[in-house]
Wavefront OBJ file of the C-alpha trace (Angstrom):
o trace
v -2.643 15.160 -14.792
v -0.590 11.421 -15.349
v -2.759 8.752 -15.642
v -2.809 4.710 -14.101
v -4.321 2.108 -15.719
v -3.968 -2.160 -15.550
v -1.916 -2.589 -18.701
v -2.909 -6.576 -17.565
v -3.107 -8.380 -14.612
v 0.123 -7.989 -13.482
v 1.028 -4.634 -15.280
v 0.416 -1.211 -14.586
v 0.389 1.500 -17.482
v 1.355 5.067 -16.234
v 0.444 7.690 -19.332
v 2.526 11.058 -18.669
v 1.812 13.985 -20.939
v 3.862 16.713 -19.211
v 3.384 15.014 -15.681
v 4.769 12.992 -13.199
v 3.647 9.856 -11.163
v 6.087 8.371 -8.246
v 6.695 5.127 -8.383
v 8.617 2.418 -6.861
v 12.103 2.194 -7.432
v 13.008 -0.445 -9.335
v 9.585 -1.456 -10.701
v 9.856 0.335 -14.941
v 10.108 -2.535 -16.711
v 9.979 -0.736 -20.204
v 9.183 3.109 -21.202
v 8.104 4.870 -24.616
v 8.580 8.825 -25.504
v 10.085 11.269 -23.279
v 10.727 10.233 -19.992
v 12.996 11.226 -17.300
v 13.330 9.054 -13.718
v 14.940 10.459 -10.406
v 15.153 9.100 -7.087
v 12.731 11.099 -4.611
v 14.746 9.462 -2.176
v 13.573 8.397 1.322
v 10.692 9.189 2.275
v 8.821 9.922 -1.136
v 9.432 13.440 -1.844
v 7.236 14.383 1.020
v 9.798 16.012 2.633
v 12.440 15.391 5.812
v 9.259 14.287 8.521
v 7.901 11.876 6.250
v 11.947 10.366 5.628
v 13.105 10.642 9.242
v 10.073 8.548 9.923
v 10.415 5.803 7.685
v 14.152 5.720 9.169
v 12.739 4.772 11.872
v 10.027 2.610 12.188
v 12.381 0.842 9.401
v 9.725 1.328 6.380
v 11.853 0.847 3.236
v 9.636 2.696 0.838
v 11.562 4.071 -2.053
v 9.905 5.809 -4.573
v 11.081 6.924 -8.200
v 9.932 9.872 -10.094
v 9.007 8.961 -13.813
v 8.253 12.734 -15.699
v 7.309 13.963 -19.250
v 5.473 12.828 -22.139
v 5.219 9.245 -23.166
v 4.249 5.785 -20.905
v 5.703 3.797 -18.288
v 4.930 0.459 -17.785
v 5.656 -0.753 -13.891
v 5.416 -4.295 -12.591
v 6.985 -6.005 -9.662
v 8.275 -9.595 -9.220
v 5.186 -10.776 -11.256
v 2.686 -9.670 -8.822
v -0.746 -9.137 -9.564
v -1.782 -5.334 -9.433
v -4.664 -3.131 -9.304
v -5.348 0.605 -9.345
v -7.706 2.454 -7.394
v -8.943 6.005 -7.382
v -8.749 8.381 -4.463
v -10.999 11.626 -4.620
v -9.967 13.617 -1.297
v -10.474 10.370 0.818
v -7.165 8.283 2.672
v -6.218 5.237 1.928
v -4.453 3.062 4.676
v -1.891 1.054 2.314
v 0.725 -1.736 3.715
v 3.895 -0.105 2.348
v 4.978 -3.159 0.423
v 2.070 -3.625 -1.651
v 2.472 0.496 -3.002
v 3.539 0.685 -6.554
v 2.943 4.337 -7.708
v 0.319 7.075 -7.245
v -0.444 9.774 -9.270
v -2.261 12.827 -9.192
v -2.589 15.335 -5.963
v -1.695 12.540 -3.546
v 0.405 12.671 -0.123
v 1.941 10.199 1.796
v 2.888 10.134 5.405
v 2.975 7.297 7.916
v 1.173 6.626 11.117
v 1.729 4.792 14.549
v -0.975 1.579 14.313
v 0.607 -0.458 17.980
v 3.123 -3.039 18.581
v 3.600 -6.144 16.409
v 4.838 -7.842 19.826
v 4.737 -7.666 23.283
v 7.980 -8.392 24.099
v 9.752 -7.713 20.972
v 8.208 -3.880 21.362
v 8.566 -3.973 17.354
v 6.138 -1.355 16.091
v 3.353 -1.342 12.848
v 3.362 1.568 11.100
v 0.762 1.747 7.881
v 1.551 4.226 4.994
v -1.536 6.763 4.105
v -2.170 8.344 1.223
v -4.051 11.109 0.958
v -5.788 13.321 -1.442
v -7.156 13.291 -5.351
v -5.369 11.038 -7.287
v -4.882 6.958 -8.431
v -2.927 4.339 -6.392
v -1.676 1.659 -7.991
v -1.090 -1.334 -5.701
v 0.399 -5.211 -5.663
v -0.775 -8.217 -4.360
v 0.541 -11.418 -4.011
v -0.507 -14.569 -5.053
v -3.458 -13.638 -7.029
v -5.538 -10.401 -7.081
v -6.799 -8.276 -4.200
v -10.092 -9.578 -2.602
v -12.168 -6.597 -1.249
v -14.062 -7.086 1.580
v -17.014 -4.646 2.633
v -16.910 -4.215 6.372
v -20.142 -2.681 8.071
v -21.352 -2.318 11.316
v -23.064 -5.070 12.002
v -20.221 -6.974 10.216
v -16.844 -5.659 11.972
v -14.040 -8.043 10.150
v -10.319 -9.368 11.243
v -7.700 -10.344 9.214
v -3.956 -11.804 9.075
v -1.609 -8.999 9.501
v 0.362 -10.375 6.447
v -2.820 -10.653 3.946
v -3.423 -7.195 4.300
v -3.275 -4.819 1.636
v -5.414 -1.422 2.011
v -8.392 0.025 3.755
v -10.867 3.002 3.079
v -13.100 4.481 4.384
v -14.799 5.584 8.012
v -13.107 2.937 9.473
v -11.124 2.169 13.220
v -8.761 -0.577 13.287
v -8.076 -2.730 16.711
v -5.829 -5.646 17.212
v -7.505 -9.014 18.491
v -4.559 -10.526 20.656
v -6.872 -13.838 20.720
v -6.579 -15.866 17.760
v -6.991 -19.027 18.772
v -7.540 -19.747 14.922
v -3.219 -20.075 14.784
v -2.873 -22.320 17.115
v -5.386 -24.638 15.434
v -3.359 -24.347 11.999
v -0.053 -24.575 13.333
v 0.460 -20.448 13.472
v 0.959 -20.176 17.082
v 3.901 -18.149 18.405
v 2.641 -16.596 21.577
v 2.843 -13.298 19.866
v 0.723 -13.110 17.082
v -2.452 -10.882 16.521
v -5.040 -10.125 14.079
v -6.144 -6.694 12.643
v -9.954 -6.036 13.279
v -11.810 -3.395 11.204
v -15.137 -1.673 12.948
v -17.497 0.603 11.108
v -17.937 1.448 7.231
v -15.261 0.765 4.099
v -13.783 -1.793 2.476
v -10.738 -3.862 3.611
v -8.469 -5.146 0.747
v -6.497 -8.651 1.325
v -3.754 -10.573 -1.015
v -4.585 -14.185 -0.713
v -0.822 -15.071 0.168
v 0.808 -13.793 3.276
v 4.445 -11.807 3.549
l 1 2 3 4 5 6 7 8 9 10 11 12 13 14 15 16 17 18 19 20 21 22 23 24 25 26 27 28 29 30 31 32 33 34 35 36 37 38 39 40 41 42 43 44 45 46 47 48 49 50 51 52 53 54 55 56 57 58 59 60 61 62 63 64 65 66 67 68 69 70 71 72 73 74 75 76 77 78 79 80 81 82 83 84 85 86 87 88 89 90 91 92 93 94 95 96 97 98 99 100 101 102 103 104 105 106 107 108 109 110 111 112 113 114 115 116 117 118 119 120 121 122 123 124 125 126 127 128 129 130 131 132 133 134 135 136 137 138 139 140 141 142 143 144 145 146 147 148 149 150 151 152 153 154 155 156 157 158 159 160 161 162 163 164 165 166 167 168 169 170 171 172 173 174 175 176 177 178 179 180 181 182 183 184 185 186 187 188 189 190 191 192 193 194 195 196 197 198 199 200 201 202 203 204 205 206 207
């Protein structure tokens, strides 16, 4: 099975041994060995249903397959990287922060709610489920991992949210008076609230 590792704080190395990974299109910055690249199309090779969902929701996760024997180096605009392992779990991730996946993993899109009451614009989350590794991007600095417990629910800015894992439920907080206090109030704003037991990862910059 292919392996992902953090080559540096901003580069992920994919080690291929008669195996393949799926990575964000255009993220390859170097490779060595006998490696081939092909587009997996809209939906990342997870079939027509996933592709239709992405077109309908405006998600723009375009993946390529890197296969063969060798090493592939991945990076995007100097963003920080992190590799997380999944053992039959589900990772909820903002699609813009997904760099690569390796192993027996399936991607899908779930509807999380409405961004704005008047615009009706949808908020959709990419889910990655199964056994393998996921490489993530983080703007502004390394990922910040925040624990969530039943005693301490977590509220985060949706523009800073990267991923969540564990036994968590998501809801929306519309009473975001703090945004007005810092000059970000527009009447359409909300925050994401996470309850349960797990970990939510954020980036120290807004999209």
